[in-house]
C-alpha positions as a Markdown table, in Angstrom:
| # | Residue | x | y | z |
|---|---|---|---|---|
| 1 | Met | -84.9 | 23.1 | 12.3 |
| 2 | Ile | -87.8 | 21.8 | 14.6 |
| 3 | Ser | -91.0 | 23.2 | 15.4 |
| 4 | Ala | -92.7 | 21.6 | 18.4 |
| 5 | Ile | -96.5 | 21.1 | 18.5 |
| 6 | Ile | -98.1 | 20.7 | 22.0 |
| 7 | Val | -101.9 | 20.0 | 22.6 |
| 8 | Asn | -103.4 | 21.5 | 25.8 |
| 9 | Tyr | -106.4 | 20.4 | 27.1 |
| 10 | Tyr | -106.7 | 21.3 | 30.7 |
| 11 | Thr | -102.9 | 20.3 | 31.0 |
| 12 | Glu | -101.5 | 23.7 | 31.3 |
| 13 | Asp | -99.6 | 22.9 | 34.7 |
| 14 | His | -97.4 | 20.5 | 32.9 |
| 15 | Ile | -97.0 | 22.8 | 29.9 |
| 16 | Asn | -94.1 | 25.6 | 31.4 |
| 17 | Glu | -92.0 | 22.6 | 32.7 |
| 18 | Leu | -92.1 | 21.2 | 29.4 |
| 19 | Leu | -91.4 | 24.6 | 27.7 |
| 20 | Ser | -88.2 | 24.9 | 30.1 |
| 21 | Leu | -86.9 | 21.4 | 28.7 |
| 22 | Leu | -87.5 | 22.4 | 25.2 |
| 23 | Asp | -85.6 | 25.6 | 25.7 |
| 24 | Ala | -82.5 | 23.7 | 26.2 |
| 25 | Glu | -83.0 | 22.0 | 22.8 |
| 26 | Arg | -80.6 | 23.6 | 20.3 |
| 27 | Tyr | -83.1 | 22.5 | 16.9 |
| 28 | Val | -86.2 | 23.6 | 18.4 |
| 29 | Thr | -86.8 | 27.0 | 17.0 |
| 30 | Glu | -90.5 | 27.4 | 17.8 |
| 31 | Val | -93.3 | 26.2 | 19.9 |
| 32 | Ile | -96.8 | 25.9 | 18.6 |
| 33 | Ile | -99.4 | 25.4 | 21.6 |
| 34 | Val | -102.9 | 24.3 | 20.2 |
| 35 | Asp | -105.2 | 25.2 | 23.2 |
| 36 | Asn | -108.0 | 22.8 | 23.1 |
| 37 | Ser | -109.7 | 23.7 | 26.4 |
| 38 | Leu | -109.1 | 27.3 | 26.1 |
| 39 | Ser | -107.8 | 27.1 | 29.6 |
| 40 | Phe | -104.7 | 29.5 | 28.8 |
| 41 | Asn | -105.3 | 33.2 | 30.1 |
| 42 | Ala | -103.2 | 36.1 | 31.5 |
| 43 | Ala | -103.1 | 34.5 | 35.1 |
| 44 | Ile | -101.1 | 31.4 | 33.3 |
| 45 | Pro | -98.1 | 33.1 | 31.6 |
| 46 | Ile | -96.2 | 31.2 | 29.1 |
| 47 | Ser | -92.5 | 31.0 | 30.0 |
| 48 | Ser | -90.0 | 29.9 | 26.9 |
| 49 | Lys | -87.2 | 31.4 | 25.4 |
| 50 | Lys | -88.2 | 30.2 | 22.0 |
| 51 | Arg | -90.9 | 31.8 | 19.8 |
| 52 | Val | -94.3 | 30.7 | 20.7 |
| 53 | Asn | -97.6 | 30.9 | 19.1 |
| 54 | Leu | -100.7 | 30.1 | 21.0 |
| 55 | Leu | -103.6 | 28.9 | 19.0 |
| 56 | Arg | -107.1 | 29.0 | 20.4 |
| 57 | Pro | -109.8 | 27.2 | 18.5 |
| 58 | Glu | -113.4 | 28.2 | 18.8 |
| 59 | Ala | -114.1 | 24.6 | 19.9 |
| 60 | Asn | -112.1 | 21.2 | 21.1 |
| 61 | Leu | -110.7 | 20.1 | 18.0 |
| 62 | Gly | -109.8 | 16.6 | 19.4 |
| 63 | Phe | -106.1 | 15.6 | 19.5 |
| 64 | Gly | -105.6 | 14.9 | 15.8 |
| 65 | Arg | -107.0 | 17.9 | 14.2 |
| 66 | Ala | -105.5 | 20.0 | 16.9 |
| 67 | Val | -102.0 | 18.8 | 16.0 |
| 68 | Asn | -103.0 | 19.3 | 11.9 |
| 69 | Ala | -103.9 | 23.0 | 13.1 |
| 70 | Gly | -100.6 | 23.6 | 14.4 |
| 71 | Val | -98.7 | 21.9 | 11.7 |
| 72 | Phe | -100.3 | 24.3 | 9.3 |
| 73 | Glu | -98.4 | 27.1 | 11.3 |
| 74 | Val | -95.0 | 25.6 | 11.6 |
| 75 | Asn | -92.0 | 27.3 | 9.8 |
| 76 | Asn | -89.7 | 24.2 | 9.8 |
| 77 | Arg | -89.2 | 21.3 | 8.0 |
| 78 | Tyr | -89.5 | 19.0 | 11.0 |
| 79 | Gly | -92.2 | 18.8 | 13.4 |
| 80 | Leu | -92.3 | 17.4 | 16.8 |
| 81 | Ile | -95.6 | 16.5 | 18.3 |
| 82 | Ile | -95.1 | 16.2 | 22.0 |
| 83 | Asn | -97.6 | 15.9 | 24.8 |
| 84 | Pro | -97.7 | 18.1 | 27.7 |
| 85 | Asp | -96.9 | 15.4 | 30.4 |
| 86 | Val | -93.8 | 14.3 | 28.2 |
| 87 | Arg | -90.3 | 15.2 | 29.7 |
| 88 | Pro | -87.5 | 14.9 | 26.8 |
| 89 | Cys | -84.0 | 14.0 | 28.4 |
| 90 | Arg | -81.3 | 16.3 | 27.4 |
| 91 | Gly | -80.2 | 15.2 | 23.9 |
| 92 | Ser | -83.2 | 13.1 | 23.3 |
| 93 | Ile | -84.6 | 15.2 | 20.4 |
| 94 | Asp | -81.2 | 15.7 | 18.8 |
| 95 | Ala | -81.0 | 11.9 | 18.9 |
| 96 | Leu | -84.3 | 11.7 | 17.1 |
| 97 | Leu | -83.4 | 14.1 | 14.3 |
| 98 | Asp | -79.8 | 12.7 | 13.7 |
| 99 | Ala | -81.2 | 9.4 | 13.3 |
| 100 | Met | -84.0 | 10.6 | 10.7 |
| 101 | Val | -81.6 | 12.6 | 8.5 |
| 102 | Gly | -79.0 | 10.1 | 8.8 |
| 103 | Leu | -81.1 | 7.2 | 8.0 |
| 104 | Lys | -83.4 | 8.9 | 5.5 |
| 105 | Ala | -86.3 | 8.3 | 8.0 |
| 106 | His | -89.6 | 10.5 | 7.8 |
| 107 | Val | -90.8 | 9.6 | 11.1 |
| 108 | Ala | -89.0 | 8.8 | 14.5 |
| 109 | Gly | -89.9 | 8.4 | 18.1 |
| 110 | Pro | -88.2 | 7.7 | 21.5 |
| 111 | Arg | -88.5 | 5.0 | 24.1 |
| 112 | Phe | -90.6 | 6.2 | 27.4 |
| 113 | Phe | -90.0 | 5.5 | 31.2 |
| 114 | Trp | -92.9 | 6.1 | 33.3 |
| 115 | Asp | -91.3 | 7.6 | 36.5 |
| 116 | Asp | -88.7 | 10.6 | 36.7 |
| 117 | Glu | -86.1 | 7.9 | 38.3 |
| 118 | Met | -86.5 | 6.2 | 35.0 |
| 119 | Gly | -86.8 | 2.8 | 36.7 |
| 120 | Phe | -90.4 | 1.6 | 34.9 |
| 121 | Arg | -90.1 | 1.2 | 31.3 |
| 122 | Leu | -93.0 | 1.5 | 29.3 |
| 123 | Pro | -93.9 | -0.7 | 26.3 |
| 124 | Pro | -93.9 | 0.1 | 22.6 |
| 125 | Ser | -97.3 | 1.2 | 21.1 |
| 126 | Leu | -100.0 | -1.6 | 20.8 |
| 127 | Gly | -100.8 | -0.5 | 17.6 |
| 128 | Met | -104.1 | -2.0 | 16.0 |
| 129 | Ser | -105.1 | -4.9 | 13.6 |
| 130 | Leu | -107.6 | -7.2 | 13.2 |
| 131 | Ser | -105.6 | -10.1 | 14.2 |
| 132 | Trp | -104.3 | -8.5 | 17.2 |
| 133 | Glu | -107.9 | -7.3 | 18.0 |
| 134 | Leu | -109.0 | -11.2 | 18.0 |
| 135 | Met | -106.2 | -12.2 | 19.9 |
| 136 | Leu | -106.8 | -10.1 | 22.8 |
| 137 | Tyr | -110.5 | -10.8 | 22.6 |
| 138 | Met | -109.7 | -14.7 | 22.6 |
| 139 | Ala | -107.3 | -14.0 | 25.5 |
| 140 | Asn | -110.0 | -13.2 | 27.7 |
| 141 | Ile | -112.0 | -16.1 | 27.3 |
| 142 | His | -109.8 | -18.9 | 26.3 |
| 143 | Pro | -106.6 | -19.9 | 28.5 |
| 144 | Leu | -104.8 | -21.2 | 25.4 |
| 145 | Asp | -105.1 | -18.0 | 23.6 |
| 146 | Arg | -104.2 | -16.2 | 26.6 |
| 147 | Val | -100.8 | -18.0 | 27.1 |
| 148 | His | -100.1 | -17.5 | 23.5 |
| 149 | Val | -100.8 | -14.0 | 23.3 |
| 150 | Glu | -98.8 | -13.1 | 26.9 |
| 151 | Gln | -95.8 | -14.6 | 25.5 |
| 152 | Leu | -96.1 | -12.8 | 22.1 |
| 153 | Trp | -96.7 | -9.5 | 24.0 |
| 154 | Leu | -93.6 | -10.2 | 26.3 |
| 155 | Ser | -91.6 | -11.2 | 23.5 |
| 156 | Arg | -92.3 | -7.8 | 21.7 |
| 157 | Phe | -91.6 | -5.9 | 24.8 |
| 158 | Glu | -88.3 | -7.4 | 25.3 |
| 159 | Ala | -87.2 | -7.0 | 21.8 |
| 160 | Phe | -88.1 | -3.4 | 21.9 |
| 161 | Trp | -86.1 | -2.8 | 24.9 |
| 162 | Lys | -83.3 | -4.8 | 23.8 |
| 163 | Glu | -82.2 | -2.6 | 20.6 |
| 164 | Asp | -79.6 | -0.1 | 21.1 |
| 165 | Lys | -79.7 | 1.1 | 17.4 |
| 166 | Pro | -82.3 | 2.8 | 15.5 |
| 167 | Phe | -84.9 | 0.2 | 14.4 |
| 168 | Val | -87.9 | -0.1 | 12.4 |
| 169 | Glu | -91.1 | 0.1 | 14.5 |
| 170 | Pro | -94.5 | -0.3 | 13.1 |
| 171 | Phe | -96.5 | 1.6 | 15.4 |
| 172 | Leu | -95.2 | 4.8 | 17.4 |
| 173 | Ser | -96.9 | 6.6 | 20.3 |
| 174 | Gly | -98.4 | 10.1 | 19.4 |
| 175 | Ala | -97.3 | 11.2 | 22.8 |
| 176 | Cys | -93.8 | 12.1 | 20.8 |
| 177 | Leu | -93.2 | 12.0 | 17.2 |
| 178 | Leu | -90.8 | 13.8 | 15.1 |
| 179 | Val | -92.2 | 14.1 | 11.5 |
| 180 | Asp | -90.8 | 15.2 | 8.3 |
| 181 | Leu | -93.4 | 17.7 | 7.3 |
| 182 | Asp | -92.3 | 18.2 | 3.9 |
| 183 | Trp | -92.5 | 14.5 | 3.1 |
| 184 | Cys | -95.6 | 14.3 | 4.8 |
| 185 | Lys | -97.5 | 17.1 | 2.8 |
| 186 | Cys | -96.4 | 15.0 | -0.5 |
| 187 | His | -98.4 | 12.3 | 0.8 |
| 188 | Lys | -101.5 | 13.7 | 2.6 |
| 189 | Asn | -103.3 | 16.9 | 3.9 |
| 190 | Gly | -102.1 | 17.2 | 7.5 |
| 191 | Val | -100.6 | 14.8 | 9.8 |
| 192 | Phe | -103.5 | 12.9 | 11.3 |
| 193 | Asp | -106.6 | 11.7 | 9.8 |
| 194 | Lys | -109.4 | 13.9 | 10.8 |
| 195 | Arg | -111.9 | 10.9 | 11.1 |
| 196 | Phe | -109.8 | 10.4 | 14.7 |
| 197 | Phe | -111.1 | 12.8 | 17.3 |
| 198 | Met | -109.0 | 10.8 | 20.1 |
| 199 | Tyr | -107.1 | 7.7 | 20.1 |
| 200 | Phe | -105.6 | 5.5 | 17.1 |
| 201 | Glu | -104.6 | 8.9 | 15.2 |
| 202 | Asp | -100.9 | 7.6 | 15.9 |
| 203 | Thr | -101.4 | 4.2 | 14.9 |
| 204 | Asp | -103.3 | 5.2 | 11.6 |
| 205 | Phe | -100.7 | 7.7 | 11.0 |
| 206 | Thr | -97.6 | 5.5 | 11.0 |
| 207 | Tyr | -99.4 | 2.7 | 9.2 |
| 208 | Glu | -100.2 | 5.0 | 6.2 |
| 209 | Ala | -96.6 | 6.4 | 6.3 |
| 210 | Ile | -95.4 | 2.8 | 6.0 |
| 211 | Lys | -98.1 | 2.4 | 3.2 |
| 212 | Gly | -96.7 | 5.4 | 1.5 |
| 213 | Gly | -93.0 | 4.2 | 1.4 |
| 214 | Gly | -91.9 | 6.1 | 4.3 |
| 215 | Thr | -89.6 | 4.7 | 7.2 |
| 216 | Val | -90.6 | 4.5 | 10.7 |
| 217 | Leu | -88.0 | 4.4 | 13.3 |
| 218 | Cys | -87.6 | 4.0 | 17.2 |
| 219 | Val | -84.3 | 5.6 | 18.3 |
| 220 | Pro | -83.1 | 3.7 | 21.7 |
| 221 | Ser | -80.8 | 6.7 | 22.3 |
| 222 | Ser | -83.9 | 9.0 | 22.7 |
| 223 | Glu | -85.2 | 8.6 | 26.2 |
| 224 | Met | -88.0 | 10.5 | 27.6 |
| 225 | Val | -90.3 | 10.2 | 30.6 |
| 226 | His | -94.2 | 9.9 | 29.8 |
| 227 | Tyr | -96.3 | 10.5 | 32.9 |
| 228 | Trp | -99.1 | 9.0 | 30.9 |
| 229 | Asn | -102.9 | 9.5 | 31.0 |
| 230 | Gln | -102.7 | 12.9 | 32.7 |
| 231 | Ser | -105.5 | 14.6 | 30.7 |
| 232 | Pro | -108.4 | 15.4 | 33.2 |
| 233 | Cys | -111.2 | 14.1 | 30.8 |
| 234 | Pro | -113.5 | 11.5 | 32.7 |
| 235 | Gln | -112.4 | 7.9 | 31.9 |
| 236 | Glu | -116.0 | 7.2 | 30.7 |
| 237 | Lys | -115.5 | 9.8 | 28.2 |
| 238 | Lys | -112.1 | 8.4 | 27.2 |
| 239 | Ala | -113.8 | 4.9 | 27.0 |
| 240 | Gln | -116.3 | 6.5 | 24.7 |
| 241 | Phe | -113.6 | 8.1 | 22.6 |
| 242 | Met | -111.4 | 4.9 | 22.2 |
| 243 | Gly | -114.6 | 2.9 | 21.2 |
| 244 | Glu | -115.5 | 5.4 | 18.3 |
| 245 | Ala | -112.0 | 5.7 | 17.3 |
| 246 | Lys | -111.6 | 1.8 | 17.0 |
| 247 | Arg | -115.0 | 1.8 | 14.8 |
| 248 | Ala | -113.3 | 4.5 | 12.7 |
| 249 | Phe | -110.0 | 2.4 | 12.5 |
| 250 | Met | -111.7 | -0.6 | 11.2 |
| 251 | Glu | -114.2 | 0.9 | 9.0 |
| 252 | Lys | -111.2 | 2.5 | 7.4 |
| 253 | His | -108.8 | -0.8 | 7.0 |
| 254 | Tyr | -111.2 | -3.6 | 7.4 |
| 255 | Leu | -115.0 | -4.7 | 7.3 |
| 256 | Arg | -117.7 | -2.7 | 8.7 |
| 257 | Pro | -117.8 | -3.1 | 12.6 |
| 258 | Glu | -121.3 | -5.0 | 12.2 |
| 259 | Arg | -119.6 | -7.6 | 10.2 |
| 260 | Leu | -116.7 | -7.7 | 12.9 |
| 261 | Asn | -119.4 | -7.7 | 15.8 |
| 262 | Ser | -120.7 | -10.8 | 14.1 |
| 263 | Ile | -117.1 | -12.6 | 13.9 |
| 264 | Phe | -116.6 | -12.0 | 17.8 |
| 265 | Ser | -120.2 | -13.4 | 18.5 |
| 266 | Ile | -119.4 | -16.6 | 16.4 |
| 267 | Leu | -116.1 | -16.9 | 18.5 |
| 268 | Lys | -117.7 | -16.2 | 21.9 |
| 269 | Glu | -120.3 | -18.9 | 21.3 |
| 270 | Asn | -117.3 | -21.6 | 21.0 |
| 271 | Ser | -115.5 | -20.5 | 23.9 |
| 272 | Phe | -115.6 | -20.5 | 27.7 |
| 273 | Ser | -114.6 | -17.8 | 30.1 |
| 274 | Met | -111.4 | -18.5 | 31.9 |
| 275 | Gly | -111.4 | -16.1 | 34.8 |
| 276 | Asp | -108.8 | -13.9 | 36.3 |
| 277 | Thr | -105.3 | -15.4 | 36.0 |
| 278 | Cys | -103.7 | -18.8 | 36.5 |
| 279 | Leu | -102.3 | -17.4 | 39.9 |
| 280 | Pro | -104.0 | -16.1 | 43.0 |
| 281 | Ile | -104.6 | -12.6 | 43.3 |
| 282 | Lys | -103.7 | -10.9 | 46.4 |
| 283 | Arg | -106.1 | -8.0 | 46.5 |
| 284 | Leu | -104.6 | -5.1 | 49.2 |
| 285 | Ser | -106.7 | -2.9 | 51.0 |
| 286 | His | -107.9 | 0.3 | 50.1 |
| 287 | Thr | -105.5 | 3.1 | 50.9 |
| 288 | His | -104.7 | 6.8 | 50.0 |
| 289 | Ser | -100.8 | 6.1 | 50.4 |
| 290 | Pro | -98.7 | 3.9 | 47.8 |
| 291 | Pro | -99.1 | 0.0 | 48.1 |
| 292 | Cys | -96.3 | -2.0 | 49.4 |
| 293 | Phe | -95.5 | -5.5 | 47.8 |
| 294 | His | -94.0 | -8.1 | 50.3 |
| 295 | Ile | -91.8 | -10.6 | 48.1 |
| 296 | Asp | -90.7 | -13.9 | 49.3 |
| 297 | Leu | -86.9 | -14.4 | 49.0 |
| 298 | Lys | -86.9 | -18.3 | 48.9 |
| 299 | Pro | -84.9 | -19.2 | 45.9 |
| 300 | Gln | -86.7 | -19.4 | 42.8 |
| 301 | Ser | -85.0 | -21.4 | 40.3 |
| 302 | Gly | -81.2 | -20.9 | 41.7 |
| 303 | His | -79.9 | -19.8 | 38.2 |
| 304 | Gln | -77.4 | -17.0 | 38.7 |
| 305 | Lys | -78.5 | -15.1 | 35.6 |
| 306 | Glu | -82.3 | -15.1 | 36.6 |
| 307 | Ser | -83.7 | -11.6 | 36.5 |
| 308 | Phe | -87.0 | -10.1 | 38.4 |
| 309 | Phe | -89.2 | -7.5 | 37.4 |
| 310 | Leu | -92.1 | -5.7 | 39.0 |
| 311 | Glu | -94.8 | -5.1 | 36.6 |
| 312 | Ile | -97.7 | -2.9 | 36.5 |
| 313 | Gly | -101.0 | -3.4 | 34.4 |
| 314 | Ile | -104.7 | -2.5 | 33.9 |
| 315 | Asn | -105.6 | -5.9 | 33.4 |
| 316 | Thr | -104.6 | -9.6 | 34.6 |
| 317 | Tyr | -102.6 | -10.2 | 31.3 |
| 318 | Phe | -100.6 | -7.1 | 31.8 |
| 319 | Ile | -101.1 | -5.8 | 28.2 |
| 320 | Pro | -100.0 | -3.2 | 28.3 |
| 321 | Met | -97.5 | -3.1 | 31.2 |
| 322 | Ala | -94.9 | -1.0 | 32.9 |
| 323 | Ser | -91.8 | -2.8 | 33.8 |
| 324 | Lys | -89.0 | -2.2 | 36.5 |
| 325 | Asp | -86.0 | -4.6 | 37.0 |
| 326 | Ile | -85.9 | -5.3 | 40.6 |
| 327 | Thr | -82.8 | -8.2 | 40.3 |
| 328 | Thr | -80.6 | -6.1 | 42.5 |
| 329 | His | -83.4 | -5.9 | 45.4 |
| 330 | Ile | -84.2 | -9.4 | 45.5 |
| 331 | Lys | -80.6 | -10.8 | 45.2 |
| 332 | Gly | -79.5 | -7.9 | 47.6 |
| 333 | Gly | -82.3 | -9.0 | 50.0 |
| 334 | Glu | -81.0 | -13.2 | 49.6 |
| 335 | Glu | -77.4 | -11.6 | 50.6 |
| 336 | Gly | -78.5 | -10.3 | 54.0 |
| 337 | Asp | -79.5 | -7.2 | 55.6 |
| 338 | Asn | -77.1 | -4.7 | 57.2 |
| 339 | Gln | -76.4 | -6.8 | 60.3 |
| 340 | Gly | -75.7 | -10.1 | 58.2 |
| 341 | Gly | -78.8 | -12.0 | 58.7 |
| 342 | Lys | -80.6 | -13.2 | 55.7 |
| 343 | Arg | -84.2 | -12.3 | 55.6 |
| 344 | Asp | -87.2 | -13.9 | 54.3 |
| 345 | Thr | -89.0 | -11.0 | 52.6 |
| 346 | Ile | -88.6 | -7.8 | 51.2 |
| 347 | Ala | -90.8 | -4.9 | 50.6 |
| 348 | Ile | -90.8 | -3.0 | 47.5 |
| 349 | Thr | -93.3 | 0.3 | 47.6 |
| 350 | Leu | -94.7 | 1.7 | 44.5 |
| 351 | Pro | -93.2 | 5.4 | 44.4 |
| 352 | Phe | -95.4 | 8.1 | 45.4 |
| 353 | Ser | -94.5 | 10.0 | 42.2 |
| 354 | Ile | -96.3 | 7.6 | 40.4 |
| 355 | Tyr | -99.2 | 6.6 | 42.6 |
| 356 | Asn | -100.1 | 10.1 | 42.9 |
| 357 | Arg | -100.4 | 10.5 | 39.4 |
| 358 | Leu | -102.8 | 7.3 | 38.9 |
| 359 | Lys | -106.3 | 7.8 | 37.9 |
| 360 | Lys | -109.2 | 6.4 | 40.0 |
| 361 | Gly | -109.4 | 2.5 | 39.4 |
| 362 | Glu | -108.0 | -1.0 | 39.9 |
| 363 | Tyr | -104.4 | -1.9 | 38.9 |
| 364 | Phe | -102.6 | -5.1 | 38.8 |
| 365 | Val | -99.0 | -5.7 | 39.9 |
| 366 | Arg | -96.8 | -9.1 | 39.2 |
| 367 | Leu | -93.4 | -10.3 | 40.3 |
| 368 | Arg | -92.0 | -12.0 | 37.2 |
| 369 | Ser | -88.8 | -14.1 | 36.9 |
| 370 | Ser | -87.0 | -14.5 | 33.6 |
| 371 | Ala | -86.5 | -17.9 | 34.4 |
| 372 | Leu | -89.7 | -19.0 | 35.9 |
| 373 | Gly | -92.2 | -16.5 | 34.5 |
| 374 | Gln | -94.9 | -15.2 | 36.9 |
| 375 | Leu | -94.7 | -15.7 | 40.2 |
| 376 | Arg | -97.0 | -13.4 | 42.3 |
| 377 | Val | -100.1 | -11.1 | 41.4 |
| 378 | Trp | -101.2 | -8.6 | 43.5 |
| 379 | Ser | -104.2 | -5.9 | 43.0 |
| 380 | Phe | -104.5 | -2.7 | 44.5 |
| 381 | Trp | -107.3 | 0.1 | 44.1 |
| 382 | Ala | -105.8 | 3.9 | 43.4 |
| 383 | Glu | -108.1 | 6.4 | 44.9 |
């Protein structure tokens, strides 16, 4: 049986919807909510058919320590760590448990979509390592490294979504993890390292699990929607937490940050800035409604098996990104409209359900062809 562990930080509006979905999961017998924001009260009743244990710490414990507090209260062998903004599809939790038991794994996670229509695929967890950090650093300042890193990332993204059977994945997102707590307690105190207040605790955990002889799986038959980044914590505070977590990760697994800074300084002195992107960016005007992307329907490669993707990221090299296959839109437009006439362009609007959840800031969108690569780049500002 499974105990679900949910950490709340002013996300109580999401939790009752998640609880209603967990009610339909036969293996989930109890739910533990750790209220980091102390924002649950009598005016916000908890609605669930399962046994619910609401923990109210005296102060915000951070994500990792809050999860550990919940783990110490469970009554089952398996713990499902799940964010309030995750929506498991029916049977997705069953699929995680079946894969773990059948393959004798110790940690398992799903694949995520960004939208309720399950069109935009979310990427694998970025993870963290010194080599990856150096590559991302160099991608910002040298075009050769940028091309290399973009291709490595795209290959990883496509391989991640190509699999149809459970596969070993070194890093899983902490948005949803099924953990064998009996195995975990034999190897460490709690699940997450208490040094990580927020961010990189999942990366550290899956790496430590592998080091300890555990098996970490991604289960393709387990599909969930992750609304992503719905905590109201200010962006500047999140950036501070991420910087502190990255420093803690490097101190734990590598060199002291001062020595790493020296390495980055040496690299920067021998490189040059490459600017934004090889393609011009069409910057859309500010608007309070979802942006619309006009796509040229002139033949791109002429190859029948060419696929087209609309991809959204927070930087110009699209690491990470959400990707939607729009091949049918493109080829349907090429074949003509309802009156039988061919069109020169089609317009694709970002779904309101996605736009409405975006935090304020600049986002980048590209049209990518499987045959010719990046074809067009836009940017827009979410208000």
